[in-house]
N, CA, C and O of each residue as an XYZ file, in Angstrom:
396
protein
N    -155.053    -43.561    -81.414
C    -154.143    -43.710    -80.301
C    -152.998    -42.711    -80.481
O    -152.419    -42.620    -81.563
N    -152.678    -41.979    -79.448
C    -151.604    -40.996    -79.506
C    -150.321    -41.603    -78.979
O    -150.368    -42.548    -78.192
N    -149.160    -41.078    -79.395
C    -147.882    -41.606    -78.898
C    -147.825    -41.544    -77.376
O    -148.284    -40.580    -76.765
N    -147.267    -42.563    -76.787
C    -147.136    -42.632    -75.339
C    -148.357    -43.214    -74.647
O    -148.297    -43.575    -73.472
N    -149.470    -43.305    -75.376
C    -150.681    -43.877    -74.793
C    -150.587    -45.399    -74.898
O    -150.207    -45.919    -75.948
N    -150.928    -46.124    -73.824
C    -150.842    -47.584    -73.892
C    -151.856    -48.155    -74.881
O    -152.940    -47.604    -75.070
N    -151.482    -49.261    -75.503
C    -152.376    -49.930    -76.451
C    -153.584    -50.482    -75.694
O    -153.445    -50.961    -74.569
N    -154.761    -50.418    -76.305
C    -155.941    -50.956    -75.632
C    -155.850    -52.471    -75.503
O    -155.247    -53.143    -76.340
N    -156.453    -52.994    -74.454
C    -156.522    -54.447    -74.276
C    -157.591    -54.987    -75.212
O    -158.702    -54.458    -75.267
N    -157.256    -56.036    -75.943
C    -158.178    -56.633    -76.904
C    -158.647    -57.967    -76.363
O    -157.840    -58.804    -75.961
N    -159.949    -58.158    -76.356
C    -160.519    -59.430    -75.920
C    -161.218    -60.070    -77.112
O    -162.117    -59.471    -77.701
N    -160.810    -61.284    -77.469
C    -161.423    -62.005    -78.585
C    -162.539    -62.892    -78.060
O    -162.351    -63.637    -77.098
N    -163.703    -62.809    -78.697
C    -164.830    -63.675    -78.351
C    -165.422    -64.203    -79.649
O    -165.117    -63.689    -80.725
N    -166.252    -65.211    -79.558
C    -166.960    -65.726    -80.732
C    -168.456    -65.564    -80.514
O    -168.952    -65.716    -79.398
N    -169.163    -65.256    -81.579
C    -170.607    -65.105    -81.498
C    -171.259    -66.483    -81.447
O    -170.619    -67.472    -81.802
N    -172.498    -66.572    -81.021
C    -173.178    -67.874    -80.951
C    -173.262    -68.586    -82.308
O    -173.305    -69.815    -82.356
N    -173.287    -67.826    -83.404
C    -173.392    -68.463    -84.724
C    -172.038    -68.666    -85.403
O    -171.989    -68.921    -86.606
N    -170.941    -68.556    -84.656
C    -169.592    -68.761    -85.211
C    -169.455    -70.182    -85.745
O    -169.878    -71.141    -85.099
N    -168.860    -70.310    -86.932
C    -168.596    -71.620    -87.552
C    -167.258    -71.565    -88.271
O    -166.821    -70.501    -88.710
N    -166.618    -72.706    -88.388
C    -165.411    -72.853    -89.204
C    -165.745    -73.795    -90.340
O    -166.417    -74.807    -90.140
N    -165.267    -73.456    -91.557
C    -165.488    -74.298    -92.720
C    -164.257    -74.274    -93.591
O    -163.449    -73.347    -93.529
N    -164.125    -75.300    -94.401
C    -163.045    -75.422    -95.376
C    -163.463    -74.722    -96.661
O    -164.617    -74.822    -97.077
N    -162.535    -74.017    -97.290
C    -162.789    -73.395    -98.596
C    -161.619    -73.695    -99.519
O    -160.463    -73.500    -99.144
N    -161.911    -74.164   -100.714
C    -160.873    -74.291   -101.732
C    -161.195    -73.396   -102.926
O    -160.613    -73.535   -104.002
N    -162.132    -72.477   -102.712
C    -162.474    -71.477   -103.711
C    -162.708    -70.150   -102.999
O    -163.495    -70.071   -102.056
N    -162.016    -69.108   -103.463
C    -162.258    -67.753   -102.974
C    -162.332    -66.850   -104.193
O    -161.380    -66.759   -104.968
N    -163.446    -66.195   -104.355
C    -163.624    -65.248   -105.447
C    -163.704    -63.853   -104.833
O    -164.091    -63.698   -103.675
N    -163.336    -62.845   -105.614
C    -163.319    -61.484   -105.089
C    -163.982    -60.524   -106.062
O    -163.775    -60.583   -107.274
N    -164.781    -59.644   -105.489
C    -165.336    -58.515   -106.241
C    -164.882    -57.246   -105.519
O    -164.836    -57.206   -104.290
N    -164.556    -56.234   -106.277
C    -164.032    -54.991   -105.710
C    -164.895    -53.832   -106.182
O    -165.252    -53.745   -107.357
N    -165.222    -52.950   -105.258
C    -165.918    -51.715   -105.609
C    -165.143    -50.549   -105.003
O    -164.131    -50.743   -104.329
N    -165.622    -49.365   -105.246
C    -164.995    -48.177   -104.690
C    -164.985    -48.211   -103.166
O    -164.064    -47.680   -102.544
N    -165.990    -48.824   -102.561
C    -166.166    -48.774   -101.113
C    -165.682    -49.995   -100.362
O    -165.359    -49.901    -99.178
N    -165.623    -51.166   -101.037
C    -165.258    -52.372   -100.287
C    -164.761    -53.493   -101.188
O    -164.835    -53.424   -102.415
N    -164.254    -54.524   -100.530
C    -163.841    -55.769   -101.164
C    -164.819    -56.838   -100.681
O    -165.152    -56.888    -99.497
N    -165.275    -57.681   -101.586
C    -166.209    -58.749   -101.228
C    -165.541    -60.080   -101.535
O    -165.222    -60.365   -102.689
N    -165.330    -60.891   -100.512
C    -164.738    -62.217   -100.665
C    -165.853    -63.250   -100.580
O    -166.649    -63.240    -99.641
N    -165.908    -64.145   -101.570
C    -166.934    -65.173   -101.636
C    -166.246    -66.533   -101.509
O    -165.474    -66.935   -102.379
N    -166.536    -67.227   -100.418
C    -165.886    -68.500   -100.111
C    -166.786    -69.666   -100.503
O    -168.008    -69.595   -100.373
N    -166.162    -70.743   -100.987
C    -166.920    -71.921   -101.373
C    -166.021    -73.128   -101.542
O    -164.830    -73.090   -101.232
N    -166.614    -74.198   -102.038
C    -165.867    -75.420   -102.319
C    -166.083    -75.806   -103.779
O    -167.171    -75.652   -104.335
N    -165.010    -76.312   -104.376
C    -165.046    -76.769   -105.765
C    -165.155    -78.287   -105.770
O    -164.417    -78.974   -105.063
N    -166.077    -78.801   -106.567
C    -166.210    -80.248   -106.758
C    -166.190    -80.527   -108.242
O    -166.903    -79.888   -109.016
N    -165.357    -81.499   -108.641
C    -165.330    -81.895   -110.049
C    -166.479    -82.867   -110.271
O    -166.485    -83.970   -109.725
N    -167.454    -82.449   -111.080
C    -168.656    -83.243   -111.301
C    -168.571    -84.126   -112.542
O    -169.364    -85.053   -112.706
N    -167.606    -83.836   -113.417
C    -167.357    -84.619   -114.628
C    -165.933    -84.303   -115.059
O    -165.353    -83.327   -114.584
N    -165.352    -85.111   -115.951
C    -163.981    -84.828   -116.382
C    -163.791    -83.423   -116.934
O    -162.695    -82.868   -116.855
N    -164.857    -82.840   -117.498
C    -164.743    -81.518   -118.100
C    -165.614    -80.464   -117.412
O    -165.902    -79.420   -117.998
N    -166.037    -80.733   -116.163
C    -166.922    -79.783   -115.485
C    -166.658    -79.754   -113.985
O    -166.380    -80.780   -113.364
N    -166.751    -78.566   -113.425
C    -166.651    -78.408   -111.971
C    -167.851    -77.606   -111.484
O    -168.436    -76.816   -112.226
N    -168.198    -77.823   -110.241
C    -169.257    -77.069   -109.588
C    -168.647    -76.346   -108.405
O    -167.949    -76.956   -107.595
N    -168.905    -75.052   -108.298
C    -168.457    -74.280   -107.142
C    -169.689    -73.965   -106.309
O    -170.620    -73.310   -106.777
N    -169.684    -74.439   -105.069
C    -170.792    -74.166   -104.156
C    -170.343    -73.097   -103.165
O    -169.562    -73.372   -102.255
N    -170.841    -71.876   -103.348
C    -170.488    -70.776   -102.458
C    -171.328    -70.860   -101.193
O    -172.515    -71.180   -101.252
N    -170.711    -70.573   -100.046
C    -171.445    -70.663    -98.787
C    -171.276    -69.454    -97.879
O    -172.019    -69.332    -96.904
N    -170.330    -68.552    -98.154
C    -170.150    -67.399    -97.268
C    -169.559    -66.232    -98.025
O    -168.583    -66.392    -98.758
N    -170.141    -65.067    -97.855
C    -169.602    -63.840    -98.413
C    -169.200    -62.911    -97.282
O    -169.918    -62.784    -96.290
N    -168.053    -62.263    -97.430
C    -167.532    -61.356    -96.407
C    -167.154    -60.036    -97.078
O    -166.407    -60.028    -98.057
N    -167.664    -58.929    -96.558
C    -167.276    -57.603    -97.016
C    -166.141    -57.089    -96.145
O    -166.187    -57.220    -94.922
N    -165.112    -56.499    -96.772
C    -164.001    -55.871    -96.058
C    -163.831    -54.440    -96.558
O    -163.987    -54.167    -97.748
N    -163.509    -53.531    -95.641
C    -163.151    -52.176    -96.053
C    -161.787    -52.240    -96.733
O    -161.030    -53.179    -96.487
N    -161.452    -51.268    -97.582
C    -160.128    -51.278    -98.211
C    -158.963    -51.350    -97.207
O    -158.024    -52.109    -97.447
N    -158.980    -50.588    -96.082
C    -157.874    -50.735    -95.128
C    -157.809    -52.139    -94.511
O    -156.720    -52.670    -94.293
N    -158.971    -52.737    -94.230
C    -158.974    -54.083    -93.657
C    -158.506    -55.101    -94.687
O    -157.826    -56.062    -94.329
N    -158.855    -54.914    -95.963
C    -158.386    -55.808    -97.023
C    -156.870    -55.734    -97.144
O    -156.211    -56.759    -97.323
N    -156.310    -54.525    -97.046
C    -154.852    -54.386    -97.125
C    -154.182    -55.026    -95.917
O    -153.141    -55.667    -96.060
N    -154.760    -54.865    -94.731
C    -154.215    -55.509    -93.529
C    -154.252    -57.029    -93.678
O    -153.304    -57.709    -93.288
N    -155.339    -57.571    -94.241
C    -155.435    -59.013    -94.482
C    -154.378    -59.456    -95.481
O    -153.750    -60.499    -95.298
N    -154.177    -58.676    -96.536
C    -153.153    -58.988    -97.530
C    -151.765    -59.049    -96.881
O    -150.998    -59.977    -97.137
N    -151.449    -58.062    -96.046
C    -150.149    -58.052    -95.362
C    -149.990    -59.267    -94.463
O    -148.929    -59.890    -94.432
N    -151.042    -59.601    -93.734
C    -151.004    -60.753    -92.829
C    -150.816    -62.055    -93.608
O    -150.032    -62.914    -93.205
N    -151.531    -62.198    -94.717
C    -151.380    -63.395    -95.547
C    -149.972    -63.491    -96.136
O    -149.373    -64.566    -96.129
N    -149.437    -62.374    -96.646
C    -148.094    -62.383    -97.228
C    -147.050    -62.788    -96.186
O    -146.172    -63.603    -96.469
N    -147.144    -62.229    -95.004
C    -146.195    -62.558    -93.937
C    -146.271    -64.041    -93.585
O    -145.238    -64.696    -93.447
N    -147.469    -64.571    -93.439
C    -147.618    -65.974    -93.066
C    -147.264    -66.918    -94.201
O    -146.765    -68.014    -93.945
N    -147.507    -66.529    -95.453
C    -147.102    -67.358    -96.584
C    -145.578    -67.450    -96.683
O    -145.040    -68.516    -96.980
N    -144.886    -66.344    -96.437
C    -143.418    -66.370    -96.441
C    -142.897    -67.330    -95.378
O    -141.978    -68.107    -95.636
N    -143.478    -67.280    -94.193
C    -143.061    -68.183    -93.117
C    -143.367    -69.638    -93.479
O    -142.547    -70.521    -93.228
N    -144.531    -69.892    -94.062
C    -144.915    -71.237    -94.474
C    -143.941    -71.779    -95.514
O    -143.468    -72.910    -95.403
N    -143.639    -70.952    -96.542
C    -142.738    -71.401    -97.602
C    -141.317    -71.588    -97.085
O    -140.597    -72.451    -97.588
N    -140.897    -70.816    -96.109
C    -139.575    -71.020    -95.504
C    -139.506    -72.375    -94.815
O    -138.471    -73.041    -94.838
N    -140.608    -72.774    -94.207
C    -140.636    -74.043    -93.480
C    -140.900    -75.238    -94.387
O    -140.318    -76.303    -94.180
N    -141.774    -75.084    -95.398
C    -142.248    -76.241    -96.159
C    -141.948    -76.195    -97.652
O    -142.229    -77.164    -98.356
N    -141.390    -75.111    -98.149
C    -141.078    -75.005    -99.569
C    -142.097    -74.156   -100.318
O    -143.164    -73.830    -99.799
N    -141.742    -73.810   -101.540
C    -142.554    -72.922   -102.363
C    -143.915    -73.523   -102.683
O    -144.027    -74.715   -102.969
N    -144.929    -72.700   -102.633
C    -146.275    -73.079   -103.048
C    -146.406    -72.682   -104.511
O    -146.232    -71.515   -104.860
N    -146.712    -73.648   -105.360
C    -146.859    -73.371   -106.784
C    -148.338    -73.363   -107.147
O    -149.086    -74.260   -106.758
N    -148.753    -72.339   -107.898
C    -150.130    -72.243   -108.370
C    -150.193    -72.716   -109.808
O    -149.352    -72.360   -110.633
N    -151.197    -73.519   -110.098
C    -151.385    -74.024   -111.447
C    -152.794    -73.692   -111.901
O    -153.749    -73.830   -111.137
N    -152.923    -73.250   -113.157
C    -154.247    -73.041   -113.737
C    -154.537    -74.198   -114.669
O    -153.618    -74.845   -115.172
N    -155.812    -74.458   -114.898
C    -156.217    -75.519   -115.806
C    -156.814    -74.907   -117.055
O    -157.556    -73.927   -116.978
N    -156.496    -75.478   -118.206
C    -157.074    -75.023   -119.465
C    -158.576    -75.282   -119.424
O    -159.018    -76.325   -118.943
N    -159.341    -74.355   -119.917
C    -160.785    -74.525   -120.002
C    -161.524    -74.012   -118.792
O    -162.710    -73.696   -118.888
N    -160.856    -73.919   -117.644
C    -161.514    -73.441   -116.445
C    -161.414    -71.928   -116.372
O    -162.239    -71.288   -115.719
N    -160.435    -71.351   -117.018
C    -160.210    -69.918   -116.973
C    -158.817    -69.648   -116.474
O    -158.108    -70.559   -116.046
N    -158.434    -68.418   -116.530
C    -157.081    -68.053   -116.134
C    -156.967    -67.710   -114.668
O    -155.863    -67.474   -114.177
N    -158.087    -67.674   -113.950
C    -158.007    -67.308   -112.538
C    -157.928    -68.558   -111.669
O    -158.494    -69.604   -111.990
N    -157.220    -68.418   -110.574
C    -157.135    -69.473   -109.575
C    -158.363    -69.321   -108.687
O    -158.589    -68.252   -108.121
N    -159.136    -70.355   -108.565
C    -160.343    -70.297   -107.725
C    -159.974    -70.792   -106.355
O    -160.825    -70.839   -105.466
């Protein structure tokens, strides 16, 4: 888009296979060409064990991943302004990463 040119009109639609799901686990793999987000749910199956059931993988280009990061940061700041700080906690034995 060149300066002075009007922004294109954007129309949002959903595909026939569109679905919404809850995720409390997001894992990420990064390569030179893309970011891969793997969404799933964590279930504690025993006092010392959890099961992560992955159900959707999404590839993002690096520019789209950065745009998503900016969007998340902006919305998290607004959320924390309204509801207070979100604290992340790790559990011993599960690893140092937040799932």
